[in-house]
N, C-alpha and C positions, 0 to 999 in steps of 0.2 A: 362725843357728837357725830363727828365724820365718819368715824367707823360705822355707827349705827346707819347713817345715810347711804354709805356704800353697800352694806349688807342689805338693806331694803331694797335697793336699786337692783341687786343681782338676783334676789328672790322674785321681784317683779319681772325681770327679764327672762329668766328662767322658767317660770310659772306665771304666765300671764292669767289674770283673774279670770275664772270661768271657762277659760279654754282648755281643751283637752290636749295632751301630748302622747304620742306613741314613743315608748323610751325603749330601747335596746341596752341590756346591762348584763354583766357577767355574772353567770349562774352561780359561781363559786364564791368570787370575792366582791361583787356587787360594784364593780366598777362600771360606770355609764359610757358606753360606746357612742351612743347618737340618740337624739331626740328629734321627733319630726312633728310638726303641727299636725293634729288631728281633728276630727269633726264627726258627727253623727253620720252614718252612711258611706264614711270613707271606706275604701278598699286598698288591701295592699296583699301582697303575694310573695311566697318563697317557692324557688324552684331549683331543682337538684337532680343528680343522677342517683337513684336509689341503690344503696351499697348491696343489697341483696339480688333484685333482680335486673340491676345495671340498666334501667331505662329511665327517661326522663319523667319527673313528676313535678306539677305545680300545684301548690296548695293556696288557695284564695280565701282571704279573711276579710269580715266587714266588722267595723266599729259600730256598736249599738248599745245604748244605753250605758255608756262608759265600760264597756267589755269588749272582748275580742270572741267574734263568732266564726267557725269555719263555714263557708259558703260552698265551696268546690274543690273538686280534685281534677286534674287533669293527667291522665295516665297514657303512656306510649303501649303498655302491655300489662295485663294481668299477670301476677305472680306473687310470690312469696313477700310477705310485708306490705301489700297494698290491698284494697278492698277486694273482695271477691264475689260479692253479692250486694244487689241493689235493697236497700232497706225501704220499708214503707215511707211514702212521701218524698223519696228521693228520684230523681230523674237521670238516666244514662242516655247520652247522645253522643254522636261521632262527629268530629270536626272535619273539614274538607281533607285535611292531611292524615285521617284515618285514627288519630289519637280519640280516646274515650275521655268524656267529660262527664263526672259524675257530680251533681250538683243538688240543691235544695237540703242542705245538711241543716242549716240554722242550728248549729251546736255550739253552744257556749265552751269556750276553751280557756280554763283558769290554768295558769301556769304554762302559758305557751312557749316551749324551749326548743332549740336546735342545737345539735353539736356540728360545728363548721366542718365539713369534709377536709380529710387529709390528700384523697386522691382527685375529687372532683369538687368544685367550688358549691356554695349555696348563694343564690342571687335573690336580693330582696328588690321588689319594685313597688316602689310608693312615689304617687304622684307623677308617674310617667318618667321615673327616674330609675335606673338599675344600679344597684349598690353590691359590690363583691363582698359577702360577709368574712370571706378569708382576709381580703386586704383591710377591712374595717375592725375585724375582730381577732385575727390569726386562727391559723389551722387548731383544729382540736378543741376550740373554745366553745364553752357552754353558754348560749345567747338566750337570754330570756327576754320576752316581749311583754310590755303591760301598757295599760292606759292610766295616765295619771290626770288629775285635774289641777 
C-alpha cells in the first residue's frame, strides 16, 4: 500500500494532471535530461555556431496544440546548411546588428533533435534562462525535444 502511494505521488509530481512538459531526453537510450513546465504559446530557442558556415544560428520554437512548431531562425550569414531563400508566407527582416531573421515558418517539427556540439556549445533558452546543453547532456549527445501531457 505504501509503495502504491509513493508511486502515485511520483507520477503526480512528474506529470501534473492536464499540464504540458517540455522534455529533453537522449535520442539513443531515452535517458531524461530535463523537464520544463510548458504551456500553449510558450517559446523556447536553441542557439549554436553552425558547423558548416561557422556563424551563429538561433532557432525559435513555439508550443501549439501539444506540439513543437518552428517559428523563426536568426542567422549571421547565409551559406551552406542554412536557408537560402524565403518561402511563401515567410518574412525576412534584419536586426540592428545586421543579422537576418527569417520568421513566420509555423512549421510543425515532429522529432526535434540536436546533436550537441563538440567544438561549440548549444544553448537552450527557456523561460528567460540559458542552459548549456553541453553541460546538461554532454558533448556529442543526441538530444530529443518533446512535449508531453
